[in-house]
N, C-alpha and C positions, 0 to 999 in steps of 0.2 A: 394747416392754417386755421386759426381760431379767432373769434371776436375778442377784442380787448375788453377786459372787465375791470379796469382801474376805476374805482368808484367815485373819486372826488371830481373827475372831469371825464365823463364817458365820451368817447370820441366816435364810436360806431365803426371804427376801422378794423380790418382783419390783419392779423400778424402771423407771419411764418413762425412756427414753433422751433426756435433756435435761440439759445441764450444770448447770443450777440445781437440778433435782430430784435429780440424783445427789449433788450437794454437800449438799443438805438431808438426804438419807437418811444420808449419812456422819456428819453432825453429830448427828442425832437417835438413830440406832441403833448407831453404832460409837464415839461419843465423840470423834470427830476434832475438834481445836480449831479454832475459827473464824478464829483469827489465827495468823500464823507459818507455818512450813513443816512438812510431815509427809511420811513416806515412803509411797509407794504400796504397798499390800499385796495387789495382785493377783498371782496365780501368776506367778513368774518376773520380777517387776518390783520394784525397790526405789528407784525414782527419787524424789529429794526434790522436792516440789512445794508451792508456796504454796497454801493452801486456796482462794484466789481462782481458781487455775488447775487444781485437782485434778479438778473435775467435767468440764472440757473435755478434760483428758488422758485420763480414763477413757472418755468418750464417743468420742473420736477414735482412741485407740490400742487399747484393750481390747475395745470393742464394735464397732469398725469399721462404724459407720453410714455409709451411702453416699448422697451427694447428687450428682445428675447435672445438668450444665449443659444447659439446653434448647437452646442455640445450637450447641455443638460436640460434646456428648456426653461430655466429659471428666468423670471422677468425682472427688469430694472426700470426705474422711472427716469433715469438719466443715462445718456450714452457713455459718459465718462465712468460711471459706476460699472456698466457692463464691460468696458475695456479693462478695468482693474480686475474684475472677476475672472475674465477669460485668461489672464496670466496664470492663474492657479487651478482653473477648471480642468 
């Protein structure tokens, strides 16, 4: 759980670090459109992202969640990246 850092409308709420929950938070509390592309408004970032990928971008880039491979110890910022890695590890 992390504090929301969306800079144009700080809400002070805490968000579970999950790409779906982050996206839902942005839709509900910050008025981000559910379709199309929006600019990421985290400090120092203005990357255009499709809403479909915005939650994943925030989880992996801005909140740097870490997932460790139980086989080799390598760390990944996203759980889906770890899943892909484990297929060939």
